[in-house]
N, C-alpha and C positions, 0 to 999 in steps of 0.2 A: 126172358132168358137172363141169366146172371153170370157175370165173370168177376171173380174176386182175385186180387193180387195182394199177397201178404209177405212182409219181411220182418225179420227179427234182428237185422243188422243195426246196431245202436250208433247214433240215435235213429230209431226206426221212422220217426216223423219226417225224416228227410225225403221219404217217398212222396210227400206232398209237393216238395220243391221240384222233384223230377217229373211228376205228372202235371205240374202247373195247375193243380186243383187244391184249394185250401181245405185241410181236414175238418175245419169247424163249419163248413158250409155244405148245405144240400143244394146241388146245382142240377138244373134241367135244361135240355137242349132239344130244339125242334129239328127233326130229320124228315126226309121226304116220305118215309114209311111209318112215322110215329114219333115217339119221344125217347130220349135217353136220359138217364139220371145217374149222377155220380155222388157217392156218399161214402163216409168212413165209419163203419160200425165200431171200429177200435182205432185209437191213435194215441200212442204213448212213446216214451223213449225206448221202451223194451220191445214193443210190437205195434205194427201198423198194418191195417187192412184197408185197401181201396176197392170199392165195388162199382161195376158198370152194369146197370140194369136197363134193359131195352123193353119198351112197351110198344109192340108193333100193332098198328091199327089195320086189322085185316079188311075192314069195310073200305077205308080210304085207299088201301093198296089195291083192292079189286076195282074200285072206280077208276083208278089211274091206268088200268089195262086196256081201256078202249072196249071195242065190241068183243064179246066172247060167245062162243057157241053154247047153247043151253046145256049141253051135256057136261061142259067144263065149268059152268058158272058157279055152281055151289062149291066146287073145290077151292075156289079163290077165297071163300069165306071160312070154310071148315077145313083146316089143315094144321100142321104142327108148327108153322112159322112163328107164331108169337111165343113159343115155349122152348125153342131149341136154339143153340148157338149155330149160326149159319153165316152166309155172306153179309147179312145185315150187321152182324157183330163186327166183321172186318171193316165195313164202312164206318161204323161208330168209332172203332179204334182209331181209324185214320182221321176222322173229323174232330174227335174230342181229345184224343191223346196224340194229335199230330206232331206237336213239338217234341214230345218224348220219343215218338216213333222215329223222328229224324235225328235223334241224339243231340238235342239242344237244351241248354238250361242256362240262361243268362245270369240268374241270381246265384247259382252254385255250379259253375261249369266243371269244377273238379269232380262232381258226382257222376258226370256223364259216362266216363270210362271206368268207373269203379265197379268191380265185380261184387255183386250182392246176392246173398241167399234168398231165393224167392220160392214161395209156395203159391201155385195157381190152382184155383178151383173153377171148373167149367160145369155149370148145371143148366141145361143137359146137352150133351153132345150126341148128335145123330151120326152113327158110324155105318156108312154103307160098305160093309165088309165085316171083319171080325175083330175081336179084341187083339188078336195077333197082329192084324194089319195096323191097328192103332199103336201098338208097342213098336212095330217095325218103323213107324214114322218118327216117333218121339225119342226112343232110346238111343239111336245113332247120334242124336244131337246132345246126348249127355243127361237126359232127364230121367229121374226116378219116377216111374209111372204107377199109380194106384187106380184101379178101375172097379166101379161097382155098377153092375148091369141092372136094368129095370125090367120087371116082368111085364108081359103084354097086358095082363090084368091080374091084380092080386087076388081077386075072388076066384080066378080060374087058373091055378098054378100049372095045370096040365097043358096049358097053351104055351108054356115055355117062356124064354127070355126074349125081350124085344131088341132092337138095334139101337136103343137109347142108353147112354152111359153117363154116370157121374164120374168125372175124371179129375184126378189130383196130380199135379206135376210139381216136382222139386228140382231145383237146379241153382247153382251159383253162376250168374251171368250178369251182363249189363241190362238195364231196363229196355234200352233200345233194341237189343238183340232179341230179348224175350217177346216184345211186341211185334217184331218182324216175323218171328216164328208163328205167333198166333194169327197174325194178319193173313199169312199165306196158307197155313195149314187148316184152320177151322173150315173154310169152304171145301177143302180137299176131302175131309171126312164126310161132310154133308153131301158132297157130289152134286150140288144144285147151286145155281146162282140166280139172283133175282133181277139181274140186269144183263144187257147185251154184252157179250164177250167179243171184243175186237182186238186189233193189233196193239192198242194202248195197254192191254192187259199183259202183253209180253214184257213191256218195259217195267210195269209194276212188279212182275214176277222176278225179273232179273235184278232190279234195284233192291227189292226187299230180301231177295235170296242171296245177295252178294256176300261172299265169305263163308257160306255154309251149304247152299243148295247144290252147287256144282259138284261137291264131293259126297253128297248124300247117296247112299246105295239105292234109294227109292226115288231118285230125282225124276225119272221118266214117268212113273205113276203119279207123282206129285204134279208135274207139269201138265200131264194129260188131263187129270181131273180139274186142276185149277183153270185150265183153258177150255173146259167143258167139252172135252173129246174132239176138239177141232184139230184135225190132222195137220193141216197146213201150219197153223199157229204153233202147235206142239213141236213140229219139226224145226221151225225157226228158233224156238226157245231152246231146244236141245243143242242146236248148233252153237248158240251163244254160250250155253253152259259148258259145253265141251271145250270151247276155246278158252273160257275163263279158268277152267281147272288145269289146263295144260296137258290133259290126258286125252288120248285118242283111243278109239276102239282097238282091240288087240292087233287085228290085221293091219290097221293103219300105222300103229306104233312101230311094228316090226318091219314093215316094208314100204307101204304105199306113200305115206307122207314124205319121208326123206327121199324115197326113190325118185319121185318126180323131179325134185331139185337136183339129185345126183345125175339123173339122165340128161337134163337140159343144161347143166352148168358148163360142161366142156364146149358146148356150142354157143355159150353166152346168149341162149335163146330168149331169156326174159328181157335182157337189155335190148336185143334186136326187136323184140315184140313191142316194147314201150316206145322205142325210137320210131318204128314204123307207124304206130298209132299217132304219136305226136306229129310226125310229118304229115300224115293224112289230115289231121285236124287243122294244121296250119294252112294246108293247101285249100281248104274250103273257105277261108276268110271268116270263119265263125268267131264270134266274140264271147258268147255265153255258152259255157261247156258243162255238160253233165258227165260224171264218172259213175256209172251205175254198177254196183258191186265193187266199190273202191277198195275194199279190204284194208290193209294197213297203210295205204296211201302212196304206193310207189309211183303210180302214174300221176297222182295229184302233185307230188314233189316236182315232177318235170313240167307239169302244166303251170305251176306257180312261177317258174322261171321265165315263162313267155309273157311279156308285158302286153302282147296283143290280145290276150284273153282277159276281158274285163270282169267277168264273173265266173266262178268255178264252184260247182256244187257236187260234193261226194256223198253217195248214198250206199249204205250197206245194211244187211239184215243182222249182222253181228254187232252187238253193243261193245263187246270186248275189242273187236277189230277197230272200231271207231275210236275207242280210247287210245289204242296203240298209235293209230294214225295221228290223232291230236297231239300226242307226245312227240312222235318222230318229226312231225312237221313244225313243232314248236309254235303252235297257234297262239298260245298264251303270251308269246313274246313279240307278236307282230304289232306293227303300228296300227293305229285306228283305221287308216285307209286300207291297209292290206287285210285287216280283219274283216272289213266289209266286202272284200273281193272274194274270199273263200269261205265256204260253210260246209259243215258235215251234218248229215241228218240220218236218223235211223228209219229204215223202211224196207219194204219188200218190192220186188219187181213184178209181182203178180197181183198187186192191188193198186187201184187208181189213187193217184196222189196229186193234188192240185199244186203242190210245191214244185213239181217237175215240169210244169207247162211253160211255154214261151222261151225255151232255150234254143239256141241255134244248132247245136250238135250234141250228140250223146255217144260216149264210148262204153262198150260192153266187152270187157277184156277177160277172156277165159272164164266166163260165167255160165253160159247157157248149158254147158255139159254137166253142170251140177244140178240142173232142174230135172225132175221126173218128166218123162215125155208127155204125160197127160196135162202137165202144167204149162207146157209150151204154148198152148192155145191162149191161155190167160196172159202169158208174157208177151206174145205177139200183139194182142189187142191193146194192152197197156202201153207198150212202147211205140207201136206204129200208128195206133188210132188215137189213144187218149193223150199221150205225151207229145207225140208227133213233131219231133224236131226236124229241121231241114235236112240234116245229115246224121246218119247213124253208122257207126263203125263197130263191127262185131268180129272178134277173133275166137277161134276154137281149135282144138287139136285136130290134126289130120291122122286118122287111125291107120292109114296105109303106111305111114312112115314108121310105125311102131316096131316093125321087123328090123329096123336098123339098130335097135338097142338089144344087144345080146343078153343083158341082165334082166330084160322084161319078159316074163313068161308069155308064151303064146296065148292069145285070148284074154290077157289081162289088160285093164286100163292103166293109164299112167298114174292115176290117183284113185284110191278106193272110194272116194265120194263122187266120182264121175258116174252119172247115170247112163251115159252113152258117150261114144266117140265116133264122129262121122267120117266117112270117106269123103273125098273131094266131090264125088258125084252126089252124095246125099246132102252135103252142105249146099251145093249149087241148086239142087232141086228145092230144098226148103227155102233158100233165099229168094229164088226166082218166084216161087209161089207167093210168099209173103209180100214181096215187092209189088207184084201185079195186083194183089188183093187190096193193098192199102195205098196205091198210087205213088210208088217209088220205082226207080230203076237202080240196078246194082251191078258193080263190077268187082272182080276178085283179084287179089294180090297174094303172092306167097311170102312167108316170113321164115327166114332161116335157109340153110343150104338145101338146094333142090337135088333130088336123086331121080334118075331116069325111071319112068314107070311108077314112081312112088310119090313124087311131088316134094313139098317142103314139110317140115314138122308142124308148122302152124299155118292155118289158112285164115285169110281176112276178107270180109265182105264190106264194101263201101257203098252204103245206100244213100241215094240222093232223091229228095222229094221232087216229083214232077211239077213243072211250071212254077218254080220259085224265082 
């Protein structure tokens, strides 16, 4: 498979500086799936072309797959992988052009942010879709797209066209942005990845997609394909992209997102909630605290003020929220001692994470109602069995109280992203079941003004591990 990048911006030979690959050298690199070669068929002041050629070793690739069923074995040797641009190309871009991908150039730093006219040739791109899909991906990013399809077999034209395309892209952009587009999008067209797709792929998607993916009209299709149709990972990625763009779904923009804040503000409910959680944590005598679903760091801010807490760890699924928390908490201005005391990490509440173990207490504030009910089972197991702190504090809305807000339509949740809102009885039943199953006991406290027969707007469960 061949990827070529051409520029006519003079002096065109500056492309060699940006790629950190000398135009006069033919260079080869060993990769886990074969070899990659970088060469320049043309390099002058007027025009420069850099080529990345992959030589995929199908035999070695198949050997590395371990045991295979006989019916699948031949397919590992006889396939299109050595001839098409795929996730192998993305890996090669990252490994071989990694410095350019990150937007670094020590010898000529002024080139990094320079907008340059590029022509990119991809031979051959497998598009699991149509030419229209290909254009719908690249054209919103400002590329001029030229496509040449390949017949299934030239000797049998009646068989029609294949899904393999020679693609030419033209755009004025920075080299770093160009490589980020290619890194993310090439596997999207191929719709196949040669390696396991886990949570770390979300971070790659968000980092490489920063500044363009959140506003792309096809961001959901891109995310879904890049993450290999993993629903859980795709949803996490979409939440992060939505927050980065500052745009919410239409229903959320017009009513639900501000409405929750408007509803609760007259009661100072958020302040009361944070104060109640902080008081409960202090009463346990815990030293090492987890804030799971920390968001923009409102509870973390209060935790940092309490010197009795010797270690504080905030986790959130949203990279954007963590960035905001880092800024609001001024973590880059902390002393070395304080910096060691608090950490922010990216992660999910439904996946096991060794970083969360051995903490004294965990706070999960207004988080569980954002989980789909089928995912609660995974959440329970991760929090109460795998993480297993001595104390767990969970807050969630009390749906019975919703009738107190005249502006909240009947049957509507306080936030459009809420997947459910429990009554007091439902929360008690869930909490008691989970506590019994995992060896905890639980007591309940109201947060906010209580109304007869309705309770308080927020309900809190304090779980304590048995025999601690």
